[in-house]
Each structure stands twice: as C-alpha cells, then as structure tokens.
C-alpha positions in Angstrom: 130.2 106.6 100.5 130.9 106.1 104.2 129.6 103.2 106.3 127.1 105.5 108.0 125.6 106.7 104.6 125.5 103.0 103.4 123.7 102.0 106.6 121.3 104.8 106.3 120.5 103.7 102.8 120.1 100.3 103.4 118.0 100.9 106.5 115.6 103.3 104.3 115.6 100.6 101.6 114.7 98.0 104.1 111.7 100.1 105.6 110.5 100.7 101.8 110.3 97.0 101.2 108.6 96.2 104.4 106.1 99.3 103.8 105.5 97.7 100.4 104.0 94.5 102.0 102.2 96.1 105.0 100.5 98.9 103.0 99.5 96.5 99.8 98.0 94.0 102.3 96.3 96.5 104.2 94.6 98.3 101.1 96.6 101.5 102.1 96.7 102.7 98.3 97.8 106.3 99.0 101.1 105.0 100.9 101.4 102.2 98.9 101.9 104.5 95.9 104.8 106.2 97.6 107.3 103.3 97.7 107.6 103.5 93.6 109.1 106.1 91.6 106.5 107.7 88.9 108.0 105.4 86.2 108.0 102.2 88.5 107.4 98.8 86.9 106.2 95.5 88.4 106.7 92.1 87.3 104.6 89.3 88.8 103.1 85.9 87.8 99.9 87.5 86.9 100.8 91.0 86.0 103.5 92.9 84.0 103.3 96.8 83.7 103.4 100.1 85.2 103.1 100.3 89.0 100.3 102.8 88.8 98.3 99.9 86.8 99.4 97.3 89.3 97.9 99.3 92.1 94.8 99.9 90.1 94.2 96.2 89.3 95.1 95.1 92.9 92.6 97.5 94.4 90.0 96.0 91.8 90.8 92.3 92.9 90.6 93.3 96.6 87.1 95.0 96.0 86.1 91.6 94.6 87.4 89.7 97.6 90.7 88.8 96.4 92.9 87.9 99.8 96.3 87.8 99.4 99.1 88.2 102.3 102.7 88.6 101.9 105.4 87.6 104.5 109.0 88.7 104.1 111.9 86.9 105.4 115.8 87.9 105.1 116.9 90.8 102.7 120.3 91.5 101.2 120.9 94.7 99.7 123.6 95.6 97.4 124.2 99.2 97.0 126.0 101.3 94.2 125.8 104.8 94.5 122.3 106.0 93.7 121.1 102.5 92.8 120.5 99.5 94.6 119.4 95.8 94.0 117.6 94.0 96.9 116.7 90.2 97.3 114.1 89.4 99.8 112.8 86.0 100.6 109.0 85.9 100.7 106.0 84.1 101.1 102.7 84.8 99.7 99.6 83.3 101.0 96.1 83.3 99.4 92.8 81.6 100.0 90.2 81.3 97.3 87.6 79.1 96.1 88.7 76.7 93.1 85.8 74.8 91.5 83.8 75.3 94.7 86.4 74.0 97.2 87.9 76.4 99.4 91.8 76.3 99.1 94.9 77.8 100.7 97.7 78.6 98.2 101.5 79.4 99.3 104.0 80.5 97.2 107.7 80.9 98.5 110.3 82.7 96.5 112.1 86.2 96.3 111.3 89.5 95.4 114.2 91.2 93.3 113.9 94.9 93.7 115.7 97.4 91.7 115.8 100.6 93.3 117.1 104.3 92.8 117.7 107.5 94.9 116.2 110.3 93.4 116.2 113.7 95.0 117.1 112.1 98.2 114.2 109.3 98.3 114.7 105.8 97.7 112.0 104.4 95.4 111.3 101.2 93.5 112.0 101.3 89.7 111.3 97.5 89.0 110.2 94.8 91.1 
C-alpha cells in the first residue's frame, strides 16, 4: 500500500468515526446505519449486540427522552490491508433525572473500532 492509499483509507475511517457520533446524536438513523457492515456488533456499558439492535434500542431511548451527546478527541488508526483498528478519545454527556434530581453525567474514555474495507467501503465490524 502506498502512502496515498494509506492516507485515503485513514481519512475515510476518520470520517466514518465522526459521522457515527454526529448521525447517532442527531437521530439520523438511515445514515447512521451506513457506518456499520451488516454483521456489525456494538459493545457498550449498557448494550452488547448486533448494530441493527443497537440502533433500534437507541431510537427507542431517544423517543422516551434519553439525551446523550458524544464528543470526539484525537484518533489513532492502524491499517493492516483491508482491516483497521482505530482508537478515539471520547466524552459522553448525558442529562437525566436520578430520584427526582436533574443530573449531568460525563463519561470519558476511548472508542475502539475494528473496521474492514469490503467492496471498496470501510465499515464498522465491532465497536
């Protein structure tokens, strides 16, 4: 792989990671689904399962008033042919009532994304 291909792939992956956060938080479910491959799988503190189920339960939560925002920091991407692993610093902010008291909760950490390029398109296999 030459340097131009590597940069192109890293740029596509970075855009995918940023789109994940923007489209998820905006409730743009049709575009959000495009960041995943069909067999994509999500691991979160509150959910482990297929991406399509993650999308469904996230939609349900948002419809009930769950408000969560994702903010992304630096990203490091390691390429290995048609596969890649990305680490992205992140902060998740949520406002909700806890026993009648309005609270803000902030979680900082990293997303670890396992991606593959299939038919010329990068997509999430495991987050």
